[in-house]
N, CA, C and O atoms as a GROMACS GRO file, in nm:
protein
  500
    1MET      N    1   9.258  11.620  10.286
    1MET     CA    2   9.242  11.621  10.430
    1MET      C    3   9.242  11.478  10.484
    1MET      O    4   9.346  11.432  10.532
    2GLY      N    5   9.131  11.407  10.478
    2GLY     CA    6   9.122  11.274  10.534
    2GLY      C    7   9.129  11.166  10.428
    2GLY      O    8   9.036  11.086  10.414
    3GLU      N    9   9.240  11.162  10.353
    3GLU     CA   10   9.251  11.065  10.244
    3GLU      C   11   9.240  10.921  10.292
    3GLU      O   12   9.173  10.839  10.228
    4ARG      N   13   9.303  10.889  10.403
    4ARG     CA   14   9.295  10.752  10.456
    4ARG      C   15   9.152  10.720  10.500
    4ARG      O   16   9.104  10.608  10.481
    5GLN      N   17   9.085  10.817  10.558
    5GLN     CA   18   8.946  10.798  10.600
    5GLN      C   19   8.856  10.778  10.478
    5GLN      O   20   8.765  10.695  10.481
    6GLU      N   21   8.881  10.855  10.373
    6GLU     CA   22   8.802  10.837  10.250
    6GLU      C   23   8.821  10.697  10.192
    6GLU      O   24   8.724  10.635  10.148
    7GLN      N   25   8.944  10.648  10.192
    7GLN     CA   26   8.969  10.514  10.141
    7GLN      C   27   8.897  10.409  10.225
    7GLN      O   28   8.843  10.312  10.170
    8ARG      N   29   8.895  10.427  10.356
    8ARG     CA   30   8.822  10.334  10.443
    8ARG      C   31   8.672  10.342  10.416
    8ARG      O   32   8.603  10.240  10.415
    9ALA      N   33   8.620  10.462  10.396
    9ALA     CA   34   8.478  10.479  10.366
    9ALA      C   35   8.443  10.410  10.235
    9ALA      O   36   8.342  10.340  10.226
   10LEU      N   37   8.525  10.429  10.133
   10LEU     CA   38   8.500  10.363  10.005
   10LEU      C   39   8.512  10.212  10.018
   10LEU      O   40   8.441  10.137   9.950
   11SER      N   41   8.602  10.166  10.104
   11SER     CA   42   8.618  10.023  10.126
   11SER      C   43   8.494   9.962  10.192
   11SER      O   44   8.450   9.854  10.152
   12VAL      N   45   8.438  10.029  10.291
   12VAL     CA   46   8.318   9.974  10.354
   12VAL      C   47   8.200   9.977  10.256
   12VAL      O   48   8.118   9.885  10.257
   13LEU      N   49   8.192  10.079  10.172
   13LEU     CA   50   8.085  10.082  10.072
   13LEU      C   51   8.100   9.966   9.974
   13LEU      O   52   8.001   9.908   9.931
   14GLN      N   53   8.224   9.933   9.938
   14GLN     CA   54   8.248   9.818   9.850
   14GLN      C   55   8.203   9.689   9.918
   14GLN      O   56   8.148   9.600   9.852
   15SER      N   57   8.226   9.678  10.047
   15SER     CA   58   8.180   9.560  10.120
   15SER      C   59   8.028   9.552  10.121
   15SER      O   60   7.972   9.442  10.116
   16PHE      N   61   7.960   9.667  10.127
   16PHE     CA   62   7.814   9.668  10.115
   16PHE      C   63   7.772   9.616   9.978
   16PHE      O   64   7.680   9.534   9.967
   17ILE      N   65   7.839   9.662   9.873
   17ILE     CA   66   7.808   9.617   9.737
   17ILE      C   67   7.824   9.465   9.727
   17ILE      O   68   7.740   9.397   9.668
   18GLU      N   69   7.930   9.414   9.785
   18GLU     CA   70   7.958   9.270   9.780
   18GLU      C   71   7.866   9.189   9.871
   18GLU      O   72   7.860   9.067   9.862
   19GLY      N   73   7.795   9.258   9.960
   19GLY     CA   74   7.707   9.189  10.052
   19GLY      C   75   7.782   9.108  10.158
   19GLY      O   76   7.729   9.011  10.211
   20ASN      N   77   7.904   9.149  10.187
   20ASN     CA   78   7.990   9.076  10.279
   20ASN      C   79   7.979   9.138  10.418
   20ASN      O   80   8.052   9.232  10.452
   21ILE      N   81   7.889   9.086  10.498
   21ILE     CA   82   7.862   9.144  10.630
   21ILE      C   83   7.984   9.136  10.720
   21ILE      O   84   8.011   9.230  10.795
   22ASP      N   85   8.060   9.026  10.715
   22ASP     CA   86   8.181   9.017  10.797
   22ASP      C   87   8.280   9.128  10.760
   22ASP      O   88   8.339   9.190  10.848
   23ALA      N   89   8.297   9.152  10.631
   23ALA     CA   90   8.390   9.258  10.587
   23ALA      C   91   8.338   9.396  10.628
   23ALA      O   92   8.417   9.483  10.665
   24ILE      N   93   8.207   9.415  10.620
   24ILE     CA   94   8.150   9.543  10.666
   24ILE      C   95   8.185   9.564  10.813
   24ILE      O   96   8.234   9.669  10.852
   25LEU      N   97   8.159   9.462  10.894
   25LEU     CA   98   8.184   9.474  11.038
   25LEU      C   99   8.331   9.493  11.070
   25LEU      O  100   8.364   9.554  11.172
   26ASP      N  101   8.420   9.442  10.986
   26ASP     CA  102   8.564   9.463  11.007
   26ASP      C  103   8.600   9.612  11.002
   26ASP      O  104   8.706   9.650  11.052
   27HIS      N  105   8.516   9.695  10.942
   27HIS     CA  106   8.540   9.838  10.934
   27HIS      C  107   8.491   9.914  11.057
   27HIS      O  108   8.523  10.032  11.074
   28PHE      N  109   8.414   9.847  11.144
   28PHE     CA  110   8.351   9.914  11.257
   28PHE      C  111   8.424   9.886  11.388
   28PHE      O  112   8.476   9.776  11.409
   29ALA      N  113   8.429   9.987  11.475
   29ALA     CA  114   8.474   9.966  11.612
   29ALA      C  115   8.372   9.877  11.683
   29ALA      O  116   8.255   9.875  11.644
   30THR      N  117   8.414   9.805  11.785
   30THR     CA  118   8.324   9.710  11.851
   30THR      C  119   8.204   9.779  11.917
   30THR      O  120   8.099   9.717  11.932
   31ASP      N  121   8.219   9.904  11.956
   31ASP     CA  122   8.110   9.978  12.021
   31ASP      C  123   8.048  10.083  11.929
   31ASP      O  124   7.988  10.179  11.976
   32ALA      N  125   8.063  10.064  11.799
   32ALA     CA  126   8.012  10.161  11.701
   32ALA      C  127   7.860  10.170  11.705
   32ALA      O  128   7.792  10.082  11.755
   33VAL      N  129   7.810  10.281  11.650
   33VAL     CA  130   7.666  10.299  11.632
   33VAL      C  131   7.638  10.308  11.483
   33VAL      O  132   7.716  10.364  11.406
   34PHE      N  133   7.523  10.253  11.444
   34PHE     CA  134   7.484  10.246  11.303
   34PHE      C  135   7.338  10.286  11.293
   34PHE      O  136   7.252  10.228  11.359
   35ARG      N  137   7.311  10.386  11.210
   35ARG     CA  138   7.174  10.431  11.187
   35ARG      C  139   7.158  10.448  11.036
   35ARG      O  140   7.188  10.555  10.982
   36PRO      N  141   7.110  10.344  10.966
   36PRO     CA  142   7.097  10.354  10.821
   36PRO      C  143   6.986  10.446  10.774
   36PRO      O  144   6.990  10.496  10.662
   37GLN      N  145   6.886  10.467  10.858
   37GLN     CA  146   6.779  10.563  10.828
   37GLN      C  147   6.749  10.641  10.955
   37GLN      O  148   6.754  10.587  11.066
   38ALA      N  149   6.719  10.769  10.938
   38ALA     CA  150   6.698  10.856  11.054
   38ALA      C  151   6.582  10.810  11.141
   38ALA      O  152   6.581  10.837  11.261
   39TRP      N  153   6.483  10.742  11.084
   39TRP     CA  154   6.364  10.703  11.160
   39TRP      C  155   6.379  10.568  11.230
   39TRP      O  156   6.288  10.526  11.301
   40ARG      N  157   6.491  10.500  11.211
   40ARG     CA  158   6.513  10.372  11.279
   40ARG      C  159   6.597  10.394  11.405
   40ARG      O  160   6.673  10.490  11.415
   41ASP      N  161   6.580  10.304  11.500
   41ASP     CA  162   6.661  10.310  11.621
   41ASP      C  163   6.807  10.284  11.588
   41ASP      O  164   6.839  10.218  11.489
   42LEU      N  165   6.894  10.338  11.671
   42LEU     CA  166   7.037  10.311  11.657
   42LEU      C  167   7.065  10.164  11.682
   42LEU      O  168   7.006  10.103  11.771
   43ALA      N  169   7.156  10.107  11.603
   43ALA     CA  170   7.213   9.977  11.632
   43ALA      C  171   7.347  10.005  11.699
   43ALA      O  172   7.433  10.069  11.639
   44VAL      N  173   7.364   9.959  11.821
   44VAL     CA  174   7.484   9.988  11.899
   44VAL      C  175   7.562   9.859  11.922
   44VAL      O  176   7.510   9.764  11.979
   45GLY      N  177   7.687   9.858  11.877
   45GLY     CA  178   7.773   9.741  11.893
   45GLY      C  179   7.761   9.646  11.775
   45GLY      O  180   7.662   9.648  11.702
   46ASN      N  181   7.863   9.564  11.758
   46ASN     CA  182   7.872   9.478  11.640
   46ASN      C  183   7.757   9.378  11.629
   46ASN      O  184   7.711   9.351  11.518
   47ARG      N  185   7.708   9.323  11.741
   47ARG     CA  186   7.597   9.226  11.734
   47ARG      C  187   7.471   9.294  11.680
   47ARG      O  188   7.403   9.239  11.593
   48ALA      N  189   7.439   9.411  11.732
   48ALA     CA  190   7.320   9.484  11.686
   48ALA      C  191   7.337   9.531  11.542
   48ALA      O  192   7.241   9.531  11.465
   49ILE      N  193   7.458   9.571  11.505
   49ILE     CA  194   7.483   9.613  11.367
   49ILE      C  195   7.467   9.494  11.273
   49ILE      O  196   7.406   9.507  11.167
   50ARG      N  197   7.520   9.378  11.311
   50ARG     CA  198   7.503   9.257  11.230
   50ARG      C  199   7.354   9.225  11.212
   50ARG      O  200   7.310   9.192  11.102
   51ASP      N  201   7.276   9.234  11.320
   51ASP     CA  202   7.133   9.208  11.311
   51ASP      C  203   7.066   9.303  11.212
   51ASP      O  204   6.981   9.262  11.134
   52GLU      N  205   7.104   9.432  11.217
   52GLU     CA  206   7.046   9.529  11.124
   52GLU      C  207   7.089   9.499  10.980
   52GLU      O  208   7.008   9.510  10.888
   53LEU      N  209   7.214   9.462  10.960
   53LEU     CA  210   7.261   9.430  10.826
   53LEU      C  211   7.192   9.304  10.773
   53LEU      O  212   7.159   9.298  10.654
   54ASP      N  213   7.169   9.206  10.858
   54ASP     CA  214   7.094   9.086  10.817
   54ASP      C  215   6.952   9.124  10.778
   54ASP      O  216   6.899   9.072  10.679
   55ARG      N  217   6.889   9.213  10.854
   55ARG     CA  218   6.754   9.258  10.823
   55ARG      C  219   6.752   9.325  10.686
   55ARG      O  220   6.663   9.298  10.605
   56GLN      N  221   6.849   9.412  10.660
   56GLN     CA  222   6.856   9.482  10.532
   56GLN      C  223   6.881   9.385  10.416
   56GLN      O  224   6.822   9.400  10.309
   57ALA      N  225   6.966   9.287  10.438
   57ALA     CA  226   7.002   9.194  10.330
   57ALA      C  227   6.880   9.118  10.279
   57ALA      O  228   6.877   9.075  10.163
   58ALA      N  229   6.781   9.101  10.363
   58ALA     CA  230   6.659   9.031  10.322
   58ALA      C  231   6.566   9.120  10.239
   58ALA      O  232   6.470   9.071  10.180
   59LEU      N  233   6.594   9.250  10.235
   59LEU     CA  234   6.503   9.344  10.170
   59LEU      C  235   6.539   9.376  10.025
   59LEU      O  236   6.451   9.412   9.947
   60TYR      N  237   6.666   9.363   9.988
   60TYR     CA  238   6.708   9.404   9.854
   60TYR      C  239   6.821   9.316   9.803
   60TYR      O  240   6.886   9.243   9.879
   61THR      N  241   6.843   9.324   9.670
   61THR     CA  242   6.953   9.250   9.607
   61THR      C  243   7.022   9.341   9.507
   61THR      O  244   6.973   9.448   9.472
   62ASP      N  245   7.138   9.296   9.461
   62ASP     CA  246   7.212   9.359   9.351
   62ASP      C  247   7.240   9.508   9.375
   62ASP      O  248   7.212   9.592   9.289
   63LEU      N  249   7.295   9.538   9.490
   63LEU     CA  250   7.328   9.676   9.524
   63LEU      C  251   7.444   9.727   9.439
   63LEU      O  252   7.544   9.658   9.421
   64SER      N  253   7.429   9.847   9.387
   64SER     CA  254   7.543   9.920   9.329
   64SER      C  255   7.540  10.060   9.390
   64SER      O  256   7.434  10.114   9.422
   65ILE      N  257   7.657  10.117   9.404
   65ILE     CA  258   7.670  10.249   9.466
   65ILE      C  259   7.756  10.336   9.378
   65ILE      O  260   7.868  10.300   9.342
   66GLU      N  261   7.703  10.451   9.342
   66GLU     CA  262   7.781  10.552   9.269
   66GLU      C  263   7.805  10.668   9.365
   66GLU      O  264   7.711  10.738   9.404
   67VAL      N  265   7.930  10.688   9.403
   67VAL     CA  266   7.964  10.801   9.489
   67VAL      C  267   7.975  10.925   9.401
   67VAL      O  268   8.060  10.933   9.313
   68ARG      N  269   7.886  11.020   9.427
   68ARG     CA  270   7.883  11.144   9.348
   68ARG      C  271   7.980  11.247   9.404
   68ARG      O  272   8.049  11.316   9.329
   69HIS      N  273   7.984  11.258   9.537
   69HIS     CA  274   8.073  11.351   9.605
   69HIS      C  275   8.120  11.288   9.734
   69HIS      O  276   8.050  11.209   9.797
   70ILE      N  277   8.242  11.325   9.773
   70ILE     CA  278   8.297  11.278   9.900
   70ILE      C  279   8.375  11.394   9.961
   70ILE      O  280   8.448  11.465   9.892
   71ALA      N  281   8.358  11.412  10.091
   71ALA     CA  282   8.430  11.517  10.163
   71ALA      C  283   8.475  11.457  10.296
   71ALA      O  284   8.408  11.370  10.352
   72SER      N  285   8.588  11.504  10.345
   72SER     CA  286   8.641  11.441  10.465
   72SER      C  287   8.726  11.536  10.549
   72SER      O  288   8.774  11.640  10.503
   73THR      N  289   8.740  11.494  10.673
   73THR     CA  290   8.840  11.550  10.765
   73THR      C  291   8.919  11.430  10.817
   73THR      O  292   8.905  11.319  10.766
   74ASP      N  293   9.001  11.452  10.915
   74ASP     CA  294   9.076  11.341  10.972
   74ASP      C  295   8.990  11.252  11.062
   74ASP      O  296   9.038  11.148  11.109
   75THR      N  297   8.865  11.291  11.086
   75THR     CA  298   8.779  11.210  11.173
   75THR      C  299   8.643  11.177  11.111
   75THR      O  300   8.566  11.102  11.171
   76ALA      N  301   8.611  11.232  10.994
   76ALA     CA  302   8.477  11.210  10.938
   76ALA      C  303   8.482  11.209  10.786
   76ALA      O  304   8.566  11.274  10.723
   77VAL      N  305   8.387  11.134  10.728
   77VAL     CA  306   8.370  11.129  10.582
   77VAL      C  307   8.221  11.145  10.552
   77VAL      O  308   8.137  11.078  10.612
   78LEU      N  309   8.190  11.234  10.460
   78LEU     CA  310   8.054  11.253  10.411
   78LEU      C  311   8.049  11.208  10.266
   78LEU      O  312   8.139  11.240  10.188
   79THR      N  313   7.944  11.134  10.230
   79THR     CA  314   7.928  11.094  10.090
   79THR      C  315   7.789  11.130  10.041
   79THR      O  316   7.691  11.121  10.114
   80GLU      N  317   7.784  11.172   9.915
   80GLU     CA  318   7.658  11.182   9.842
   80GLU      C  319   7.662  11.070   9.740
   80GLU      O  320   7.758  11.059   9.664
   81ARG      N  321   7.556  10.987   9.738
   81ARG     CA  322   7.560  10.867   9.655
   81ARG      C  323   7.429  10.848   9.581
   81ARG      O  324   7.325  10.904   9.617
   82LEU      N  325   7.437  10.767   9.477
   82LEU     CA  326   7.319  10.707   9.416
   82LEU      C  327   7.330  10.558   9.443
   82LEU      O  328   7.422  10.492   9.396
   83ASP      N  329   7.235  10.506   9.519
   83ASP     CA  330   7.232  10.363   9.549
   83ASP      C  331   7.123  10.300   9.462
   83ASP      O  332   7.009  10.345   9.462
   84SER      N  333   7.160  10.197   9.389
   84SER     CA  334   7.065  10.125   9.303
   84SER      C  335   7.060   9.980   9.348
   84SER      O  336   7.162   9.921   9.384
   85PHE      N  337   6.940   9.922   9.345
   85PHE     CA  338   6.921   9.785   9.391
   85PHE      C  339   6.784   9.737   9.344
   85PHE      O  340   6.708   9.811   9.283
   86TYR      N  341   6.757   9.612   9.372
   86TYR     CA  342   6.627   9.553   9.340
   86TYR      C  343   6.553   9.520   9.469
   86TYR      O  344   6.611   9.467   9.564
   87VAL      N  345   6.426   9.553   9.469
   87VAL     CA  346   6.334   9.508   9.573
   87VAL      C  347   6.237   9.416   9.500
   87VAL      O  348   6.149   9.462   9.427
   88GLY      N  349   6.254   9.287   9.522
   88GLY     CA  350   6.181   9.190   9.439
   88GLY      C  351   6.230   9.205   9.296
   88GLY      O  352   6.350   9.194   9.270
   89ASN      N  353   6.138   9.230   9.204
   89ASN     CA  354   6.178   9.249   9.064
   89ASN      C  355   6.177   9.395   9.021
   89ASN      O  356   6.186   9.425   8.901
   90LYS      N  357   6.167   9.488   9.118
   90LYS     CA  358   6.164   9.630   9.086
   90LYS      C  359   6.301   9.693   9.105
   90LYS      O  360   6.361   9.684   9.212
   91ALA      N  361   6.348   9.758   8.999
   91ALA     CA  362   6.474   9.832   9.008
   91ALA      C  363   6.449   9.966   9.076
   91ALA      O  364   6.352  10.036   9.043
   92VAL      N  365   6.535  10.001   9.169
   92VAL     CA  366   6.520  10.122   9.248
   92VAL      C  367   6.653  10.196   9.249
   92VAL      O  368   6.759  10.134   9.259
   93THR      N  369   6.648  10.328   9.240
   93THR     CA  370   6.766  10.412   9.260
   93THR      C  371   6.726  10.527   9.352
   93THR      O  372   6.627  10.596   9.327
   94ILE      N  373   6.804  10.547   9.458
   94ILE     CA  374   6.774  10.654   9.552
   94ILE      C  375   6.900  10.737   9.578
   94ILE      O  376   7.013  10.688   9.568
   95HIS      N  377   6.878  10.862   9.613
   95HIS     CA  378   6.985  10.952   9.654
   95HIS      C  379   7.009  10.931   9.803
   95HIS      O  380   6.915  10.930   9.882
   96VAL      N  381   7.136  10.914   9.841
   96VAL     CA  382   7.170  10.887   9.980
   96VAL      C  383   7.284  10.979  10.022
   96VAL      O  384   7.380  11.001   9.948
   97MET      N  385   7.271  11.031  10.142
   97MET     CA  386   7.381  11.102  10.208
   97MET      C  387   7.422  11.016  10.327
   97MET      O  388   7.337  10.962  10.397
   98SER      N  389   7.551  11.004  10.348
   98SER     CA  390   7.594  10.931  10.467
   98SER      C  391   7.709  11.005  10.534
   98SER      O  392   7.787  11.076  10.471
   99ALA      N  393   7.716  10.984  10.665
   99ALA     CA  394   7.822  11.042  10.746
   99ALA      C  395   7.886  10.929  10.826
   99ALA      O  396   7.816  10.851  10.890
  100MET      N  397   8.016  10.921  10.820
  100MET     CA  398   8.090  10.820  10.894
  100MET      C  399   8.195  10.890  10.979
  100MET      O  400   8.272  10.973  10.930
  101ASP      N  401   8.198  10.855  11.106
  101ASP     CA  402   8.301  10.905  11.197
  101ASP      C  403   8.402  10.794  11.221
  101ASP      O  404   8.366  10.677  11.231
  102PHE      N  405   8.530  10.832  11.231
  102PHE     CA  406   8.639  10.735  11.245
  102PHE      C  407   8.722  10.762  11.370
  102PHE      O  408   8.738  10.877  11.412
  103ASP      N  409   8.774  10.654  11.429
  103ASP     CA  410   8.868  10.670  11.539
  103ASP      C  411   9.011  10.672  11.485
  103ASP      O  412   9.033  10.674  11.364
  104GLU      N  413   9.107  10.672  11.576
  104GLU     CA  414   9.249  10.681  11.537
  104GLU      C  415   9.295  10.557  11.461
  104GLU      O  416   9.394  10.564  11.387
  105GLU      N  417   9.227  10.445  11.479
  105GLU     CA  418   9.263  10.321  11.411
  105GLU      C  419   9.190  10.305  11.279
  105GLU      O  420   9.193  10.198  11.218
  106LEU      N  421   9.123  10.410  11.234
  106LEU     CA  422   9.045  10.413  11.110
  106LEU      C  423   8.927  10.316  11.114
  106LEU      O  424   8.886  10.263  11.011
  107LEU      N  425   8.872  10.294  11.232
  107LEU     CA  426   8.751  10.216  11.247
  107LEU      C  427   8.632  10.311  11.258
  107LEU      O  428   8.643  10.418  11.319
  108ILE      N  429   8.521  10.272  11.200
  108ILE     CA  430   8.402  10.355  11.205
  108ILE      C  431   8.342  10.348  11.345
  108ILE      O  432   8.315  10.240  11.398
  109THR      N  433   8.322  10.465  11.404
  109THR     CA  434   8.257  10.472  11.535
  109THR      C  435   8.110  10.508  11.523
  109THR      O  436   8.031  10.479  11.612
  110SER      N  437   8.073  10.570  11.411
  110SER     CA  438   7.934  10.606  11.386
  110SER      C  439   7.911  10.612  11.236
  110SER      O  440   7.990  10.671  11.162
  111PHE      N  441   7.801  10.551  11.192
  111PHE     CA  442   7.762  10.553  11.050
  111PHE      C  443   7.615  10.591  11.046
  111PHE      O  444   7.530  10.524  11.104
  112ARG      N  445   7.586  10.702  10.977
  112ARG     CA  446   7.450  10.750  10.965
  112ARG      C  447   7.415  10.768  10.819
  112ARG      O  448   7.490  10.829  10.743
  113GLY      N  449   7.302  10.714  10.779
  113GLY     CA  450   7.255  10.727  10.642
  113GLY      C  451   7.127  10.808  10.637
  113GLY      O  452   7.044  10.801  10.728
  114HIS      N  453   7.111  10.885  10.531
  114HIS     CA  454   6.993  10.970  10.517
  114HIS      C  455   6.945  10.963  10.373
  114HIS      O  456   7.022  10.983  10.279
  115PHE      N  457   6.815  10.935  10.356
  115PHE     CA  458   6.753  10.941  10.224
  115PHE      C  459   6.606  10.973  10.242
  115PHE      O  460   6.550  10.960  10.350
  116ASP      N  461   6.544  11.015  10.133
  116ASP     CA  462   6.404  11.052  10.134
  116ASP      C  463   6.322  10.926  10.106
  116ASP      O  464   6.325  10.873   9.995
  117SER      N  465   6.251  10.878  10.206
  117SER     CA  466   6.175  10.754  10.189
  117SER      C  467   6.067  10.766  10.081
  117SER      O  468   6.027  10.666  10.022
  118SER      N  469   6.020  10.887  10.054
  118SER     CA  470   5.918  10.902   9.948
  118SER      C  471   5.979  10.874   9.810
  118SER      O  472   5.907  10.830   9.720
  119GLU      N  473   6.108  10.897   9.791
  119GLU     CA  474   6.174  10.862   9.665
  119GLU      C  475   6.172  10.710   9.647
  119GLU      O  476   6.148  10.660   9.537
  120LEU      N  477   6.198  10.638   9.753
  120LEU     CA  478   6.193  10.492   9.749
  120LEU      C  479   6.050  10.444   9.726
  120LEU      O  480   6.024  10.361   9.638
  121GLU      N  481   5.958  10.495   9.805
  121GLU     CA  482   5.818  10.451   9.796
  121GLU      C  483   5.759  10.475   9.657
  121GLU      O  484   5.682  10.392   9.608
  122ALA      N  485   5.794  10.588   9.595
  122ALA     CA  486   5.740  10.619   9.461
  122ALA      C  487   5.784  10.516   9.358
  122ALA      O  488   5.712  10.489   9.262
  123GLN      N  489   5.901  10.460   9.376
  123GLN     CA  490   5.952  10.361   9.282
  123GLN      C  491   5.898  10.220   9.308
  123GLN      O  492   5.908  10.132   9.222
  124LEU      N  493   5.842  10.200   9.425
  124LEU     CA  494   5.788  10.068   9.459
  124LEU      C  495   5.638  10.057   9.431
  124LEU      O  496   5.583   9.947   9.433
  125ASP      N  497   5.573  10.170   9.406
  125ASP     CA  498   5.428  10.168   9.376
  125ASP      C  499   5.399  10.104   9.242
  125ASP      O  500   5.283  10.094   9.202
   0.00000   0.00000   0.00000
């Protein structure tokens, strides 16, 4: 169905792994919305998204992402992932679901991430 959209989704995830905020933002429309966790406010527009990505970059290191499942249409991509990273010296792995909406130019117009914060908290105790 949305093979090109899936490739763009995998490309932005690779940019997250590389920690390349400029490359991440290159995947987003200028007026995109970003919500990495359901309980956080939306980041709207590239400046706000950059601020949120900078905030996140200070929290963890050595991100790796294993995409377990991917599904798509011509306008959306859903991923089920295992994200692994370090918070300080603690190794953490969490299950993540994300939804990305795309425009006609294959730019992300909306990126939403969902995970169970108790899974993260249990590994940090």
